[in-house]
C-alpha positions as CSV (number, residue, x, y, z in Angstrom):
1,M,66.2,56.4,-41.9
2,S,65.6,52.4,-41.6
3,D,64.0,50.8,-44.4
4,H,62.6,47.2,-45.5
5,S,65.0,44.3,-46.1
6,R,62.7,42.0,-47.6
7,P,61.6,42.0,-50.9
8,P,57.8,42.8,-51.8
9,A,55.5,39.8,-52.4
10,P,54.3,39.8,-56.0
11,L,50.6,40.4,-57.0
12,P,48.7,37.4,-58.2
13,S,49.0,37.1,-62.0
14,G,46.9,38.7,-64.5
15,Q,45.5,42.1,-64.8
16,P,42.1,42.5,-62.7
17,S,40.3,45.1,-63.1
18,L,40.1,48.0,-60.2
19,S,37.2,46.6,-58.3
20,Q,38.0,43.1,-58.9
21,G,41.6,43.7,-58.1
22,K,40.8,44.8,-54.7
23,S,38.3,42.2,-53.9
24,V,40.6,39.4,-55.0
25,L,43.7,40.9,-53.0
26,R,41.5,41.6,-49.8
27,Q,41.2,37.8,-48.8
28,A,44.7,37.0,-50.0
29,A,46.1,39.8,-48.1
30,L,44.0,39.2,-44.9
31,E,45.4,35.6,-45.1
32,A,48.9,36.8,-45.1
33,R,48.5,39.3,-42.4
34,G,46.9,36.4,-40.1
35,K,49.9,34.5,-40.6
36,A,52.4,37.2,-40.0
37,H,50.5,38.1,-36.7
38,K,50.6,34.4,-35.7
39,A,54.5,33.9,-36.6
40,L,55.7,37.3,-35.0
41,G,53.4,37.0,-31.7
42,T,53.9,40.2,-29.4
43,T,57.4,41.1,-30.4
44,A,56.3,43.3,-33.3
45,A,54.6,45.7,-31.2
46,A,57.9,46.6,-29.6
47,A,59.4,46.7,-33.0
48,F,57.0,49.2,-34.2
49,L,57.3,51.1,-31.5
50,E,61.2,51.5,-31.8
51,H,61.1,52.3,-35.5
52,F,58.3,54.8,-35.4
53,L,60.0,56.9,-32.3
54,G,63.3,56.6,-34.1
55,D,62.1,58.0,-37.4
56,I,59.1,59.9,-37.0
57,Q,59.4,63.5,-35.4
58,L,56.6,64.2,-33.1
59,A,56.1,68.1,-32.6
60,P,55.7,69.0,-28.7
61,G,52.4,68.3,-27.6
62,A,51.5,66.4,-30.9
63,I,47.9,64.6,-31.0
64,V,48.3,60.8,-32.3
65,A,45.4,59.1,-32.9
66,G,45.8,55.3,-33.0
67,Y,43.3,52.3,-32.5
68,F,42.2,49.1,-30.8
69,P,43.5,46.3,-33.0
70,I,40.8,43.9,-34.1
71,R,41.5,40.4,-35.6
72,S,44.9,40.2,-36.6
73,E,45.6,44.1,-37.0
74,A,49.0,45.4,-36.1
75,D,48.8,46.5,-32.5
76,V,49.6,49.9,-31.7
77,V,48.5,50.2,-27.9
78,P,51.8,49.9,-26.7
79,L,52.9,52.6,-28.8
80,L,50.3,55.0,-27.7
81,H,51.0,54.3,-24.1
82,K,54.8,55.4,-24.8
83,V,53.3,58.4,-26.8
84,S,51.4,59.5,-23.9
85,Q,54.3,58.9,-21.4
86,L,56.5,61.4,-23.6
87,G,53.7,63.9,-23.0
88,H,51.7,63.8,-26.2
89,T,48.0,63.4,-26.4
90,C,46.2,60.1,-27.5
91,A,43.2,59.6,-29.3
92,L,40.9,56.7,-30.8
93,P,38.6,56.9,-33.6
94,R,34.6,56.7,-33.5
95,V,32.4,55.6,-36.2
96,L,30.1,57.9,-36.8
97,G,28.1,56.2,-39.6
98,A,28.0,54.6,-43.0
99,E,29.8,57.2,-45.7
100,K,30.9,59.3,-43.0
101,P,34.2,60.2,-41.9
102,L,36.0,59.3,-38.4
103,S,35.9,61.7,-35.6
104,F,38.6,61.4,-33.1
105,H,38.1,61.7,-29.1
106,Q,41.0,62.0,-26.5
107,W,41.8,58.9,-24.8
108,E,44.5,58.1,-22.1
109,P,46.1,54.7,-22.2
110,G,44.8,52.7,-19.6
111,S,41.7,54.5,-19.2
112,P,38.2,52.8,-19.7
113,T,37.2,52.3,-23.3
114,A,33.7,51.4,-24.6
115,S,32.5,48.3,-27.2
116,G,32.6,50.1,-30.8
117,P,31.2,48.7,-34.1
118,F,33.0,45.8,-36.0
119,G,34.5,44.8,-32.4
120,T,36.5,48.0,-32.0
121,R,37.0,49.8,-28.3
122,V,36.2,53.6,-28.5
123,P,36.5,56.2,-25.9
124,P,33.8,57.1,-23.6
125,R,31.0,59.3,-24.8
126,D,32.1,62.1,-22.9
127,A,35.5,62.0,-24.2
128,P,36.4,65.5,-26.0
129,E,36.8,65.5,-29.8
130,V,40.2,66.5,-31.0
131,V,42.1,67.2,-34.5
132,P,45.1,64.5,-34.8
133,D,48.4,65.5,-36.2
134,I,49.3,62.0,-36.8
135,V,46.9,59.2,-37.6
136,L,47.9,55.3,-37.1
137,V,46.3,53.8,-39.6
138,P,45.4,49.6,-40.0
139,L,45.6,48.0,-43.3
140,L,45.5,44.7,-45.2
141,A,48.3,45.5,-47.6
142,F,50.3,48.5,-49.0
143,D,52.5,49.0,-51.7
144,L,55.7,50.8,-52.8
145,A,53.9,53.9,-53.4
146,G,52.0,54.1,-50.4
147,T,48.8,53.1,-51.6
148,R,46.9,51.4,-48.8
149,L,44.4,48.3,-49.2
150,G,41.5,48.5,-46.4
151,Y,38.6,46.8,-45.8
152,G,36.5,48.4,-48.5
153,G,34.2,51.0,-46.2
154,G,36.2,54.1,-47.3
155,F,36.1,55.2,-43.5
156,Y,40.1,56.3,-43.4
157,D,39.9,57.8,-46.7
158,R,37.2,60.0,-46.1
159,T,38.6,60.9,-42.8
160,L,42.1,61.5,-44.5
161,S,40.8,63.8,-47.0
162,G,38.8,65.8,-44.7
163,L,41.7,66.0,-42.4
164,R,44.3,67.0,-45.1
165,K,41.8,69.6,-46.4
166,Q,42.1,71.3,-42.7
167,G,45.6,71.2,-42.8
168,S,48.8,69.1,-42.1
169,C,48.1,65.6,-41.0
170,L,50.5,62.6,-41.3
171,A,48.9,59.0,-42.2
172,V,51.0,56.3,-40.8
173,G,50.3,52.9,-41.9
174,I,51.3,50.2,-39.2
175,A,51.5,46.6,-40.7
176,F,53.7,43.6,-41.0
177,G,56.7,43.5,-43.6
178,A,54.6,40.5,-45.2
179,Q,51.7,42.8,-46.1
180,E,53.9,44.8,-48.7
181,R,53.0,44.3,-52.3
182,D,54.6,45.9,-55.6
183,L,51.5,47.5,-56.9
184,L,47.9,47.5,-55.5
185,P,45.0,48.9,-57.2
186,R,44.0,52.6,-56.6
187,D,40.9,54.7,-57.1
188,P,41.0,58.2,-57.4
189,Y,39.3,58.7,-53.7
190,D,42.3,56.2,-52.2
191,E,44.4,58.4,-49.7
192,A,48.0,57.4,-49.6
193,L,50.1,56.8,-46.6
194,D,52.8,59.2,-45.6
195,W,54.7,56.8,-43.8
196,V,54.5,53.0,-43.1
197,V,55.9,51.4,-40.1
198,T,56.6,47.4,-39.9
199,E,58.6,45.2,-37.4
200,V,61.4,45.7,-40.0
201,G,61.5,49.3,-40.4
202,C,59.9,52.7,-41.7
203,R,59.6,53.9,-45.3
204,R,58.5,57.4,-46.2
205,F,56.3,58.0,-49.3
206,E,56.4,61.2,-51.4
207,R,52.8,62.2,-51.7
208,M,51.3,64.3,-54.4
209,P,49.6,67.6,-52.8
210,G,45.9,67.3,-53.6
């Protein structure tokens, strides 16, 4: 299994509280991701695809939920195209409202999408709802334990919690290597990643059952 070759970036000095720590980190993480996105250009998407398919096994007919990137998020659309070519089903998330989990709807790469909240792209209204086996998760930062720093809305935390209660579901963070940190603040409701895939490799995390 491949792994990261770059040492993780340190946290800012001091010991902020949980809420303060996340607020302070989000802006710094957004800036770091933006720089990585600008530096790596389109080459990172091909690397995500290579490492994902090389290390993460997909069961026959697996349902893989991805997303259309906004701002400097890691691009997984080429990965979704390849997954579809290999005979798997792809899906995109839809925001149902504040304090609600996401729903996932079948989408064939190359087919039309509609405008969604926050600048996202979503499947057409008549796209059937599906339950994914793997969820590709965007993020601002991740740490050595698989903790994910998101935007603060809690959409993916609520979604992953619900999916994991229903059965097996892998959460795979997609990020640039520069987004790695030693340790991130973690709330009790934060759902950890099972894997993270960057342009330099994959890492698997041991997640405590819950």
